[in-house]
C-alpha positions in Angstrom: -18.9 -29.7 -0.1 -19.8 -32.4 2.5 -19.5 -36.0 1.1 -22.7 -38.0 1.5 -22.7 -41.0 3.8 -23.2 -44.2 1.8 -26.4 -44.8 3.9 -28.0 -41.7 2.3 -27.8 -43.6 -1.1 -29.5 -46.7 0.2 -33.1 -45.4 0.1 -32.8 -44.6 -3.7 -31.4 -48.0 -4.8 -33.7 -49.9 -7.2 -31.0 -52.0 -8.9 -28.3 -54.3 -7.8 -25.5 -55.3 -10.2 -22.7 -57.7 -9.1 -19.5 -59.1 -10.4 -19.1 -62.9 -9.8 -15.5 -63.8 -9.1 -14.3 -62.1 -5.9 -17.8 -60.9 -5.1 -20.2 -63.8 -5.2 -17.2 -66.2 -4.8 -14.0 -65.9 -2.8 -12.1 -65.5 -6.1 -10.6 -68.9 -6.1 -11.3 -71.7 -8.6 -10.7 -75.4 -8.4 -9.6 -76.8 -11.7 -10.6 -80.4 -12.4 -8.6 -82.8 -14.5 -10.9 -82.1 -17.4 -10.2 -78.4 -17.1 -13.5 -77.4 -15.6 -13.2 -74.5 -13.2 -15.4 -74.9 -10.1 -16.5 -72.0 -7.9 -18.2 -71.8 -4.4 -21.0 -69.4 -3.7 -22.4 -68.4 -0.3 -25.9 -69.7 0.4 -26.7 -66.5 2.4 -25.7 -64.4 -0.6 -28.1 -66.5 -2.6 -30.9 -66.0 -0.2 -30.4 -62.2 -0.3 -30.3 -62.2 -4.1 -33.6 -64.3 -4.3 -35.2 -62.0 -1.8 -34.2 -58.9 -3.8 -35.7 -60.5 -7.0 -38.9 -61.5 -5.2 -39.2 -57.9 -3.8 -39.1 -56.5 -7.4 -35.6 -55.1 -7.4 -33.6 -55.2 -10.7 -30.8 -57.7 -10.3 -28.1 -58.0 -12.9 -24.8 -59.9 -13.1 -21.9 -58.6 -15.2 -18.8 -60.9 -15.1 -15.7 -61.5 -17.2 -16.0 -65.2 -16.3 -18.1 -67.5 -18.5 -18.9 -70.6 -16.4 -22.3 -72.0 -17.3 -22.7 -73.5 -13.8 -22.6 -70.0 -12.5 -25.4 -69.0 -14.9 -27.6 -72.0 -13.8 -27.1 -71.1 -10.1 -28.1 -67.5 -10.7 -31.0 -68.4 -13.0 -32.2 -70.7 -10.2 -32.4 -67.6 -7.9 -34.6 -65.9 -10.5 -32.0 -63.6 -12.0 -32.5 -63.3 -15.8 -30.1 -60.5 -16.6 -26.8 -62.3 -16.6 -23.9 -61.1 -18.7 -21.0 -63.6 -18.7 -17.8 -63.3 -20.6 -18.1 -59.5 -20.4 -14.7 -58.1 -21.1 -15.9 -54.5 -21.5 -18.4 -54.2 -18.6 -19.4 -50.7 -19.6 -21.1 -52.0 -22.8 -23.2 -54.4 -20.7 -23.9 -51.8 -18.1 -25.1 -49.3 -20.7 -27.2 -51.9 -22.5 -28.8 -53.1 -19.3 -29.6 -49.6 -18.0 -30.9 -48.4 -21.4 -33.1 -51.5 -22.0 -34.6 -51.2 -18.5 -34.9 -47.4 -18.3 -32.7 -47.4 -15.1 -30.9 -44.3 -13.9 -27.3 -44.8 -12.9 -27.8 -43.0 -9.6 -30.3 -45.8 -8.5 -27.7 -48.5 -9.0 -25.6 -50.3 -6.4 -22.7 -52.1 -8.0 -20.3 -54.4 -6.2 -17.0 -55.2 -7.7 -13.6 -56.2 -6.4 -10.9 -55.8 -9.1 -9.6 -53.5 -11.9 -12.2 -54.7 -14.6 -14.9 -53.3 -12.3 -13.3 -49.8 -12.1 -14.9 -48.1 -15.1 -18.4 -49.4 -14.2 -18.1 -48.3 -10.6 -17.2 -44.8 -11.6 -20.5 -44.5 -13.5 -23.1 -45.6 -10.9 -24.7 -44.1 -7.8 -23.3 -46.5 -5.1 -20.1 -48.3 -5.9 -19.4 -51.0 -3.2 -16.8 -53.7 -2.7 -16.0 -56.6 -0.4 -13.5 -56.2 2.4 -10.8 -58.0 0.4 -11.1 -55.9 -2.9 -8.0 -54.5 -4.4 -6.9 -51.0 -3.2 -7.9 -49.2 -6.4 -11.5 -50.5 -6.0 -11.6 -49.7 -2.3 -10.5 -46.1 -3.1 -13.5 -45.4 -5.3 -16.1 -47.3 -3.2 -18.6 -45.4 -1.2 -19.1 -48.5 0.9 -16.6 -51.3 1.8 -18.3 -54.3 3.3 -16.9 -55.8 6.4 -17.4 -59.2 4.7 -15.1 -60.7 2.1 -16.1 -61.8 -1.4 -18.0 -65.1 -1.4 -18.4 -64.8 2.4 -21.5 -62.6 2.7 -20.6 -59.3 1.1 -23.5 -59.5 -1.3 -25.9 -60.3 1.6 -24.5 -57.4 3.5 -25.4 -54.8 0.9 -28.7 -56.2 -0.1 -29.8 -56.5 3.5 -28.8 -52.9 4.2 -30.8 -51.6 1.3 -33.9 -53.7 2.0 -33.8 -52.7 5.7 -33.5 -49.0 5.0 -36.5 -49.4 2.6 -38.4 -51.5 5.2 -38.6 -54.5 2.8 -36.3 -57.0 4.6 -38.2 -60.1 5.7 -37.1 -60.0 9.3 -37.2 -56.3 9.6 -40.6 -55.9 11.4 -40.7 -52.2 10.4 -37.5 -51.2 12.2 -35.1 -48.7 10.6 -31.6 -50.0 9.9 -28.8 -48.2 11.8 
């Protein structure tokens, strides 16, 4: 049997699900003297997330982290399905897919580390940033050339929207 190219999955994607630390951030935290953990997010990833929401795609965040600053940032982009403090990501995945009548084959999930492994085995297009751990790279159908927090989210969203001729600057051209 011939394995499908990841590009063959792009035209069927209706839903984007992302981890936070190591995907939307570079995986580092700055700890303040009060114990608050600060993260940096890429503004281009934010633009792509907002564009996907505005275009009517389902966008969901499932993260083991529980930083409320992260929630506020994502809500500001129009994302309402945000699961923070998710230690069993399969439960949140199942809840989200069932509540929204989404088929797993229409889902692109981007994760970077072991907690993402079970979810990535259950969806149509598992993806990861360039700097993901080897176990996640091994099960990914697409490995971005960008690192986590450095445009990997923008990379996958832009590819899907271009294939589906919905990217803002696309001007009707197919993505190669």
